[in-house]
mmCIF file of the N, C-alpha and C atoms, coordinates in Angstrom:
data_MODEL
# 
_entry.id   MODEL 
# 
loop_
_atom_site.group_PDB 
_atom_site.id 
_atom_site.type_symbol 
_atom_site.label_atom_id 
_atom_site.label_alt_id 
_atom_site.label_comp_id 
_atom_site.label_asym_id 
_atom_site.label_entity_id 
_atom_site.label_seq_id 
_atom_site.pdbx_PDB_ins_code 
_atom_site.Cartn_x 
_atom_site.Cartn_y 
_atom_site.Cartn_z 
_atom_site.occupancy 
_atom_site.B_iso_or_equiv 
_atom_site.pdbx_formal_charge 
_atom_site.auth_seq_id 
_atom_site.auth_comp_id 
_atom_site.auth_asym_id 
_atom_site.auth_atom_id 
_atom_site.pdbx_PDB_model_num 
ATOM 1   N N  . MET A 1 1  ? -7.535  -190.365 -5.348 1.00 0.00 ? 1  MET A N  1 
ATOM 2   C CA . MET A 1 1  ? -8.505  -191.224 -5.008 1.00 0.00 ? 1  MET A CA 1 
ATOM 3   C C  . MET A 1 1  ? -9.024  -191.174 -3.503 1.00 0.00 ? 1  MET A C  1 
ATOM 4   N N  . GLN A 1 2  ? -10.842 -190.720 -3.470 1.00 0.00 ? 2  GLN A N  1 
ATOM 5   C CA . GLN A 1 2  ? -11.300 -190.438 -2.669 1.00 0.00 ? 2  GLN A CA 1 
ATOM 6   C C  . GLN A 1 2  ? -11.893 -191.271 -1.806 1.00 0.00 ? 2  GLN A C  1 
ATOM 7   N N  . ALA A 1 3  ? -11.636 -191.057 -0.485 1.00 0.00 ? 3  ALA A N  1 
ATOM 8   C CA . ALA A 1 3  ? -12.225 -192.314 0.335  1.00 0.00 ? 3  ALA A CA 1 
ATOM 9   C C  . ALA A 1 3  ? -13.812 -192.339 0.489  1.00 0.00 ? 3  ALA A C  1 
ATOM 10  N N  . PRO A 1 4  ? -14.360 -193.404 0.854  1.00 0.00 ? 4  PRO A N  1 
ATOM 11  C CA . PRO A 1 4  ? -15.676 -193.620 0.710  1.00 0.00 ? 4  PRO A CA 1 
ATOM 12  C C  . PRO A 1 4  ? -16.458 -192.967 2.169  1.00 0.00 ? 4  PRO A C  1 
ATOM 13  N N  . ILE A 1 5  ? -17.221 -192.087 2.181  1.00 0.00 ? 5  ILE A N  1 
ATOM 14  C CA . ILE A 1 5  ? -18.121 -191.444 2.752  1.00 0.00 ? 5  ILE A CA 1 
ATOM 15  C C  . ILE A 1 5  ? -18.710 -192.611 3.915  1.00 0.00 ? 5  ILE A C  1 
ATOM 16  N N  . VAL A 1 6  ? -18.560 -192.393 5.108  1.00 0.00 ? 6  VAL A N  1 
ATOM 17  C CA . VAL A 1 6  ? -18.889 -193.262 6.415  1.00 0.00 ? 6  VAL A CA 1 
ATOM 18  C C  . VAL A 1 6  ? -19.977 -192.404 7.023  1.00 0.00 ? 6  VAL A C  1 
ATOM 19  N N  . THR A 1 7  ? -21.106 -193.164 6.927  1.00 0.00 ? 7  THR A N  1 
ATOM 20  C CA . THR A 1 7  ? -22.144 -192.562 7.680  1.00 0.00 ? 7  THR A CA 1 
ATOM 21  C C  . THR A 1 7  ? -22.949 -193.206 8.586  1.00 0.00 ? 7  THR A C  1 
ATOM 22  N N  . ILE A 1 8  ? -23.714 -192.644 9.934  1.00 0.00 ? 8  ILE A N  1 
ATOM 23  C CA . ILE A 1 8  ? -24.494 -193.290 10.791 1.00 0.00 ? 8  ILE A CA 1 
ATOM 24  C C  . ILE A 1 8  ? -25.947 -192.492 10.886 1.00 0.00 ? 8  ILE A C  1 
ATOM 25  N N  . GLU A 1 9  ? -26.916 -193.393 11.054 1.00 0.00 ? 9  GLU A N  1 
ATOM 26  C CA . GLU A 1 9  ? -28.472 -193.105 10.701 1.00 0.00 ? 9  GLU A CA 1 
ATOM 27  C C  . GLU A 1 9  ? -28.749 -193.498 11.804 1.00 0.00 ? 9  GLU A C  1 
ATOM 28  N N  . PRO A 1 10 ? -29.878 -192.875 12.559 1.00 0.00 ? 10 PRO A N  1 
ATOM 29  C CA . PRO A 1 10 ? -30.893 -194.063 13.329 1.00 0.00 ? 10 PRO A CA 1 
ATOM 30  C C  . PRO A 1 10 ? -32.187 -194.789 12.576 1.00 0.00 ? 10 PRO A C  1 
ATOM 31  N N  . VAL A 1 11 ? -32.356 -195.822 13.244 1.00 0.00 ? 11 VAL A N  1 
ATOM 32  C CA . VAL A 1 11 ? -33.173 -196.527 12.199 1.00 0.00 ? 11 VAL A CA 1 
ATOM 33  C C  . VAL A 1 11 ? -34.482 -197.318 13.547 1.00 0.00 ? 11 VAL A C  1 
ATOM 34  N N  . ILE A 1 12 ? -35.632 -197.146 13.240 1.00 0.00 ? 12 ILE A N  1 
ATOM 35  C CA . ILE A 1 12 ? -36.306 -198.055 13.920 1.00 0.00 ? 12 ILE A CA 1 
ATOM 36  C C  . ILE A 1 12 ? -36.720 -199.425 13.258 1.00 0.00 ? 12 ILE A C  1 
ATOM 37  N N  . LYS A 1 13 ? -36.170 -200.749 13.790 1.00 0.00 ? 13 LYS A N  1 
ATOM 38  C CA . LYS A 1 13 ? -37.024 -201.974 13.541 1.00 0.00 ? 13 LYS A CA 1 
ATOM 39  C C  . LYS A 1 13 ? -37.836 -202.535 14.555 1.00 0.00 ? 13 LYS A C  1 
ATOM 40  N N  . GLN A 1 14 ? -38.817 -203.008 14.569 1.00 0.00 ? 14 GLN A N  1 
ATOM 41  C CA . GLN A 1 14 ? -39.845 -203.567 15.180 1.00 0.00 ? 14 GLN A CA 1 
ATOM 42  C C  . GLN A 1 14 ? -39.640 -202.738 16.426 1.00 0.00 ? 14 GLN A C  1 
ATOM 43  N N  . GLY A 1 15 ? -39.987 -201.390 16.475 1.00 0.00 ? 15 GLY A N  1 
ATOM 44  C CA . GLY A 1 15 ? -40.438 -200.585 17.706 1.00 0.00 ? 15 GLY A CA 1 
ATOM 45  C C  . GLY A 1 15 ? -39.110 -200.347 18.360 1.00 0.00 ? 15 GLY A C  1 
ATOM 46  N N  . GLN A 1 16 ? -38.017 -200.876 17.584 1.00 0.00 ? 16 GLN A N  1 
ATOM 47  C CA . GLN A 1 16 ? -36.630 -200.417 18.618 1.00 0.00 ? 16 GLN A CA 1 
ATOM 48  C C  . GLN A 1 16 ? -35.629 -199.346 18.065 1.00 0.00 ? 16 GLN A C  1 
ATOM 49  N N  . PRO A 1 17 ? -35.513 -198.735 18.760 1.00 0.00 ? 17 PRO A N  1 
ATOM 50  C CA . PRO A 1 17 ? -33.688 -197.797 18.252 1.00 0.00 ? 17 PRO A CA 1 
ATOM 51  C C  . PRO A 1 17 ? -32.871 -198.453 17.815 1.00 0.00 ? 17 PRO A C  1 
ATOM 52  N N  . PHE A 1 18 ? -32.228 -198.317 16.692 1.00 0.00 ? 18 PHE A N  1 
ATOM 53  C CA . PHE A 1 18 ? -30.602 -199.023 15.858 1.00 0.00 ? 18 PHE A CA 1 
ATOM 54  C C  . PHE A 1 18 ? -30.262 -197.656 15.369 1.00 0.00 ? 18 PHE A C  1 
ATOM 55  N N  . TRP A 1 19 ? -28.750 -198.369 15.208 1.00 0.00 ? 19 TRP A N  1 
ATOM 56  C CA . TRP A 1 19 ? -28.141 -197.049 14.491 1.00 0.00 ? 19 TRP A CA 1 
ATOM 57  C C  . TRP A 1 19 ? -27.420 -197.809 13.509 1.00 0.00 ? 19 TRP A C  1 
ATOM 58  N N  . GLN A 1 20 ? -27.659 -197.040 12.155 1.00 0.00 ? 20 GLN A N  1 
ATOM 59  C CA . GLN A 1 20 ? -26.494 -197.912 11.165 1.00 0.00 ? 20 GLN A CA 1 
ATOM 60  C C  . GLN A 1 20 ? -25.895 -197.231 10.608 1.00 0.00 ? 20 GLN A C  1 
ATOM 61  N N  . VAL A 1 21 ? -24.340 -198.085 10.349 1.00 0.00 ? 21 VAL A N  1 
ATOM 62  C CA . VAL A 1 21 ? -23.202 -197.332 9.819  1.00 0.00 ? 21 VAL A CA 1 
ATOM 63  C C  . VAL A 1 21 ? -22.766 -197.506 8.419  1.00 0.00 ? 21 VAL A C  1 
ATOM 64  N N  . SER A 1 22 ? -22.971 -197.427 7.826  1.00 0.00 ? 22 SER A N  1 
ATOM 65  C CA . SER A 1 22 ? -22.890 -197.158 6.385  1.00 0.00 ? 22 SER A CA 1 
ATOM 66  C C  . SER A 1 22 ? -21.713 -196.806 5.640  1.00 0.00 ? 22 SER A C  1 
ATOM 67  N N  . MET A 1 23 ? -21.318 -197.683 4.442  1.00 0.00 ? 23 MET A N  1 
ATOM 68  C CA . MET A 1 23 ? -19.902 -197.060 3.687  1.00 0.00 ? 23 MET A CA 1 
ATOM 69  C C  . MET A 1 23 ? -20.184 -197.869 2.063  1.00 0.00 ? 23 MET A C  1 
ATOM 70  N N  . GLY A 1 24 ? -20.429 -197.075 1.404  1.00 0.00 ? 24 GLY A N  1 
ATOM 71  C CA . GLY A 1 24 ? -21.298 -197.766 -0.012 1.00 0.00 ? 24 GLY A CA 1 
ATOM 72  C C  . GLY A 1 24 ? -22.120 -198.180 0.218  1.00 0.00 ? 24 GLY A C  1 
ATOM 73  N N  . LYS A 1 25 ? -22.576 -199.639 -0.544 1.00 0.00 ? 25 LYS A N  1 
ATOM 74  C CA . LYS A 1 25 ? -23.442 -200.703 -0.072 1.00 0.00 ? 25 LYS A CA 1 
ATOM 75  C C  . LYS A 1 25 ? -23.244 -201.513 1.271  1.00 0.00 ? 25 LYS A C  1 
ATOM 76  N N  . ARG A 1 26 ? -22.611 -201.171 1.698  1.00 0.00 ? 26 ARG A N  1 
ATOM 77  C CA . ARG A 1 26 ? -22.400 -202.068 2.949  1.00 0.00 ? 26 ARG A CA 1 
ATOM 78  C C  . ARG A 1 26 ? -23.064 -201.039 4.083  1.00 0.00 ? 26 ARG A C  1 
ATOM 79  N N  . ARG A 1 27 ? -23.535 -202.237 4.766  1.00 0.00 ? 27 ARG A N  1 
ATOM 80  C CA . ARG A 1 27 ? -24.216 -201.320 6.504  1.00 0.00 ? 27 ARG A CA 1 
ATOM 81  C C  . ARG A 1 27 ? -24.078 -202.742 7.758  1.00 0.00 ? 27 ARG A C  1 
ATOM 82  N N  . LEU A 1 28 ? -23.645 -202.135 8.903  1.00 0.00 ? 28 LEU A N  1 
ATOM 83  C CA . LEU A 1 28 ? -23.733 -202.662 9.553  1.00 0.00 ? 28 LEU A CA 1 
ATOM 84  C C  . LEU A 1 28 ? -24.819 -201.861 11.020 1.00 0.00 ? 28 LEU A C  1 
ATOM 85  N N  . THR A 1 29 ? -26.142 -202.716 11.440 1.00 0.00 ? 29 THR A N  1 
ATOM 86  C CA . THR A 1 29 ? -26.657 -202.006 12.678 1.00 0.00 ? 29 THR A CA 1 
ATOM 87  C C  . THR A 1 29 ? -26.219 -202.714 13.554 1.00 0.00 ? 29 THR A C  1 
ATOM 88  N N  . PHE A 1 30 ? -26.540 -201.528 14.789 1.00 0.00 ? 30 PHE A N  1 
ATOM 89  C CA . PHE A 1 30 ? -26.113 -201.549 16.125 1.00 0.00 ? 30 PHE A CA 1 
ATOM 90  C C  . PHE A 1 30 ? -27.642 -201.258 17.323 1.00 0.00 ? 30 PHE A C  1 
ATOM 91  N N  . ASN A 1 31 ? -26.992 -201.889 18.152 1.00 0.00 ? 31 ASN A N  1 
ATOM 92  C CA . ASN A 1 31 ? -28.736 -201.472 19.384 1.00 0.00 ? 31 ASN A CA 1 
ATOM 93  C C  . ASN A 1 31 ? -27.771 -200.676 20.387 1.00 0.00 ? 31 ASN A C  1 
ATOM 94  N N  . ASN A 1 32 ? -26.491 -199.922 20.146 1.00 0.00 ? 32 ASN A N  1 
ATOM 95  C CA . ASN A 1 32 ? -26.199 -199.118 20.895 1.00 0.00 ? 32 ASN A CA 1 
ATOM 96  C C  . ASN A 1 32 ? -25.125 -197.928 20.307 1.00 0.00 ? 32 ASN A C  1 
ATOM 97  N N  . GLU A 1 33 ? -25.690 -197.164 20.425 1.00 0.00 ? 33 GLU A N  1 
ATOM 98  C CA . GLU A 1 33 ? -25.473 -195.683 20.017 1.00 0.00 ? 33 GLU A CA 1 
ATOM 99  C C  . GLU A 1 33 ? -23.944 -195.450 19.889 1.00 0.00 ? 33 GLU A C  1 
ATOM 100 N N  . LEU A 1 34 ? -23.385 -195.732 21.419 1.00 0.00 ? 34 LEU A N  1 
ATOM 101 C CA . LEU A 1 34 ? -22.137 -195.391 21.617 1.00 0.00 ? 34 LEU A CA 1 
ATOM 102 C C  . LEU A 1 34 ? -21.097 -196.674 20.675 1.00 0.00 ? 34 LEU A C  1 
ATOM 103 N N  . ALA A 1 35 ? -21.719 -198.024 20.528 1.00 0.00 ? 35 ALA A N  1 
ATOM 104 C CA . ALA A 1 35 ? -20.538 -198.699 19.736 1.00 0.00 ? 35 ALA A CA 1 
ATOM 105 C C  . ALA A 1 35 ? -21.051 -198.508 18.225 1.00 0.00 ? 35 ALA A C  1 
ATOM 106 N N  . ALA A 1 36 ? -21.980 -197.887 17.722 1.00 0.00 ? 36 ALA A N  1 
ATOM 107 C CA . ALA A 1 36 ? -21.981 -197.456 16.742 1.00 0.00 ? 36 ALA A CA 1 
ATOM 108 C C  . ALA A 1 36 ? -20.961 -196.284 16.503 1.00 0.00 ? 36 ALA A C  1 
ATOM 109 N N  . ARG A 1 37 ? -21.058 -195.350 16.951 1.00 0.00 ? 37 ARG A N  1 
ATOM 110 C CA . ARG A 1 37 ? -20.128 -193.881 16.855 1.00 0.00 ? 37 ARG A CA 1 
ATOM 111 C C  . ARG A 1 37 ? -19.200 -194.429 16.871 1.00 0.00 ? 37 ARG A C  1 
ATOM 112 N N  . THR A 1 38 ? -18.571 -195.306 17.537 1.00 0.00 ? 38 THR A N  1 
ATOM 113 C CA . THR A 1 38 ? -16.921 -195.836 18.029 1.00 0.00 ? 38 THR A CA 1 
ATOM 114 C C  . THR A 1 38 ? -16.553 -196.581 16.796 1.00 0.00 ? 38 THR A C  1 
ATOM 115 N N  . PHE A 1 39 ? -17.382 -197.374 16.164 1.00 0.00 ? 39 PHE A N  1 
ATOM 116 C CA . PHE A 1 39 ? -17.062 -198.021 14.897 1.00 0.00 ? 39 PHE A CA 1 
ATOM 117 C C  . PHE A 1 39 ? -17.032 -197.423 13.783 1.00 0.00 ? 39 PHE A C  1 
ATOM 118 N N  . ALA A 1 40 ? -17.857 -196.211 13.780 1.00 0.00 ? 40 ALA A N  1 
ATOM 119 C CA . ALA A 1 40 ? -18.086 -195.153 12.477 1.00 0.00 ? 40 ALA A CA 1 
ATOM 120 C C  . ALA A 1 40 ? -16.816 -194.612 12.481 1.00 0.00 ? 40 ALA A C  1 
ATOM 121 N N  . ALA A 1 41 ? -16.538 -194.074 13.842 1.00 0.00 ? 41 ALA A N  1 
ATOM 122 C CA . ALA A 1 41 ? -15.107 -193.398 14.010 1.00 0.00 ? 41 ALA A CA 1 
ATOM 123 C C  . ALA A 1 41 ? -14.089 -193.835 13.745 1.00 0.00 ? 41 ALA A C  1 
ATOM 124 N N  . GLN A 1 42 ? -13.615 -194.882 14.098 1.00 0.00 ? 42 GLN A N  1 
ATOM 125 C CA . GLN A 1 42 ? -12.422 -195.985 13.904 1.00 0.00 ? 42 GLN A CA 1 
ATOM 126 C C  . GLN A 1 42 ? -12.911 -196.255 12.608 1.00 0.00 ? 42 GLN A C  1 
ATOM 127 N N  . LEU A 1 43 ? -13.710 -196.784 11.507 1.00 0.00 ? 43 LEU A N  1 
ATOM 128 C CA . LEU A 1 43 ? -13.745 -197.032 10.204 1.00 0.00 ? 43 LEU A CA 1 
ATOM 129 C C  . LEU A 1 43 ? -13.711 -195.994 9.288  1.00 0.00 ? 43 LEU A C  1 
ATOM 130 N N  . HIS A 1 44 ? -13.771 -194.886 9.581  1.00 0.00 ? 44 HIS A N  1 
ATOM 131 C CA . HIS A 1 44 ? -13.441 -192.975 9.146  1.00 0.00 ? 44 HIS A CA 1 
ATOM 132 C C  . HIS A 1 44 ? -12.060 -193.220 8.992  1.00 0.00 ? 44 HIS A C  1 
ATOM 133 N N  . LEU A 1 45 ? -11.740 -193.365 9.963  1.00 0.00 ? 45 LEU A N  1 
ATOM 134 C CA . LEU A 1 45 ? -10.060 -193.086 10.467 1.00 0.00 ? 45 LEU A CA 1 
ATOM 135 C C  . LEU A 1 45 ? -8.822  -194.110 9.675  1.00 0.00 ? 45 LEU A C  1 
ATOM 136 N N  . ARG A 1 46 ? -9.539  -195.688 9.453  1.00 0.00 ? 46 ARG A N  1 
ATOM 137 C CA . ARG A 1 46 ? -9.125  -196.700 8.532  1.00 0.00 ? 46 ARG A CA 1 
ATOM 138 C C  . ARG A 1 46 ? -9.239  -196.424 7.108  1.00 0.00 ? 46 ARG A C  1 
ATOM 139 N N  . VAL A 1 47 ? -10.038 -196.211 6.809  1.00 0.00 ? 47 VAL A N  1 
ATOM 140 C CA . VAL A 1 47 ? -10.663 -195.785 5.302  1.00 0.00 ? 47 VAL A CA 1 
ATOM 141 C C  . VAL A 1 47 ? -9.879  -194.399 4.742  1.00 0.00 ? 47 VAL A C  1 
ATOM 142 N N  . LYS A 1 48 ? -9.914  -193.213 5.663  1.00 0.00 ? 48 LYS A N  1 
ATOM 143 C CA . LYS A 1 48 ? -8.900  -192.476 5.199  1.00 0.00 ? 48 LYS A CA 1 
ATOM 144 C C  . LYS A 1 48 ? -7.148  -192.464 5.379  1.00 0.00 ? 48 LYS A C  1 
ATOM 145 N N  . SER A 1 49 ? -7.045  -193.730 6.311  1.00 0.00 ? 49 SER A N  1 
ATOM 146 C CA . SER A 1 49 ? -5.551  -193.675 6.276  1.00 0.00 ? 49 SER A CA 1 
ATOM 147 C C  . SER A 1 49 ? -4.938  -194.609 4.726  1.00 0.00 ? 49 SER A C  1 
ATOM 148 N N  . LEU A 1 50 ? -6.373  -195.638 4.424  1.00 0.00 ? 50 LEU A N  1 
ATOM 149 C CA . LEU A 1 50 ? -5.939  -196.562 3.200  1.00 0.00 ? 50 LEU A CA 1 
ATOM 150 C C  . LEU A 1 50 ? -6.015  -195.941 2.079  1.00 0.00 ? 50 LEU A C  1 
ATOM 151 N N  . ALA A 1 51 ? -7.045  -194.693 2.280  1.00 0.00 ? 51 ALA A N  1 
ATOM 152 C CA . ALA A 1 51 ? -6.777  -193.650 1.001  1.00 0.00 ? 51 ALA A CA 1 
ATOM 153 C C  . ALA A 1 51 ? -5.912  -192.734 0.574  1.00 0.00 ? 51 ALA A C  1 
ATOM 154 N N  . ALA A 1 52 ? -4.913  -192.324 1.660  1.00 0.00 ? 52 ALA A N  1 
ATOM 155 C CA . ALA A 1 52 ? -4.027  -191.454 1.531  1.00 0.00 ? 52 ALA A CA 1 
ATOM 156 C C  . ALA A 1 52 ? -2.852  -191.688 0.513  1.00 0.00 ? 52 ALA A C  1 
ATOM 157 N N  . PRO A 1 53 ? -2.251  -191.243 0.272  1.00 0.00 ? 53 PRO A N  1 
ATOM 158 C CA . PRO A 1 53 ? -1.168  -191.606 -0.725 1.00 0.00 ? 53 PRO A CA 1 
ATOM 159 C C  . PRO A 1 53 ? 0.191   -191.629 -0.024 1.00 0.00 ? 53 PRO A C  1 
ATOM 160 N N  . ALA A 1 54 ? 0.724   -192.584 0.081  1.00 0.00 ? 54 ALA A N  1 
ATOM 161 C CA . ALA A 1 54 ? 1.866   -193.589 0.600  1.00 0.00 ? 54 ALA A CA 1 
ATOM 162 C C  . ALA A 1 54 ? 3.311   -192.460 0.273  1.00 0.00 ? 54 ALA A C  1 
ATOM 163 N N  . HIS A 1 55 ? 4.045   -192.157 1.264  1.00 0.00 ? 55 HIS A N  1 
ATOM 164 C CA . HIS A 1 55 ? 4.982   -191.664 0.962  1.00 0.00 ? 55 HIS A CA 1 
ATOM 165 C C  . HIS A 1 55 ? 6.374   -192.520 1.173  1.00 0.00 ? 55 HIS A C  1 
# 
Protein backbone atom coordinates (compact mmCIF):
# COMPACT_ATOMS: atom_id res chain seq x y z
CA MET A 1 0.00 0.00 0.00
CA GLN A 2 1.33 3.41 -0.97
CA ALA A 3 1.22 6.27 1.56
CA PRO A 4 -0.95 9.29 0.65
CA ILE A 5 0.94 12.35 -0.57
CA VAL A 6 1.29 15.28 1.85
CA THR A 7 1.51 18.67 0.10
CA ILE A 8 2.00 22.25 1.24
CA GLU A 9 1.05 25.25 -0.87
CA PRO A 10 0.70 29.01 -0.35
CA VAL A 11 -2.78 30.54 -0.55
CA ILE A 12 -4.09 34.09 -0.23
CA LYS A 13 -7.22 34.65 1.86
CA GLN A 14 -8.61 38.12 2.49
CA GLY A 15 -5.34 39.60 1.19
CA GLN A 16 -3.24 37.67 3.74
CA PRO A 17 -0.74 34.87 2.99
CA PHE A 18 -1.52 31.43 4.44
CA TRP A 19 -0.06 27.96 3.92
CA GLN A 20 -2.29 24.97 3.32
CA VAL A 21 -1.19 21.42 4.17
CA SER A 22 -3.16 18.77 2.27
CA MET A 23 -3.42 15.00 2.31
CA GLY A 24 -6.11 13.57 0.08
CA LYS A 25 -9.38 15.43 0.75
CA ARG A 26 -8.16 16.82 4.09
CA ARG A 27 -6.68 20.31 4.38
CA LEU A 28 -5.36 22.37 7.25
CA THR A 29 -4.49 26.06 6.88
CA PHE A 30 -1.76 27.87 8.84
CA ASN A 31 -0.89 31.56 9.00
CA ASN A 32 2.73 30.71 9.89
CA GLU A 33 4.91 29.04 7.25
CA LEU A 34 7.22 27.36 9.76
CA ALA A 35 4.26 25.82 11.60
CA ALA A 36 2.84 24.54 8.31
CA ARG A 37 6.17 23.04 7.24
CA THR A 38 6.72 21.43 10.63
CA PHE A 39 3.24 19.92 10.65
CA ALA A 40 3.61 18.67 7.06
CA ALA A 41 6.95 17.03 7.88
CA GLN A 42 5.58 15.30 10.98
CA LEU A 43 2.45 14.19 9.10
CA HIS A 44 4.57 12.82 6.25
CA LEU A 45 6.72 10.78 8.64
CA ARG A 46 3.69 9.49 10.54
CA VAL A 47 1.84 8.44 7.39
CA LYS A 48 5.00 6.84 5.99
CA SER A 49 5.55 4.82 9.17
CA LEU A 50 1.92 3.67 9.27
CA ALA A 51 2.09 2.56 5.62
CA ALA A 52 5.31 0.58 6.15
CA PRO A 53 4.88 -3.19 6.51
CA ALA A 54 5.19 -4.51 10.04
CA HIS A 55 8.23 -6.69 10.75
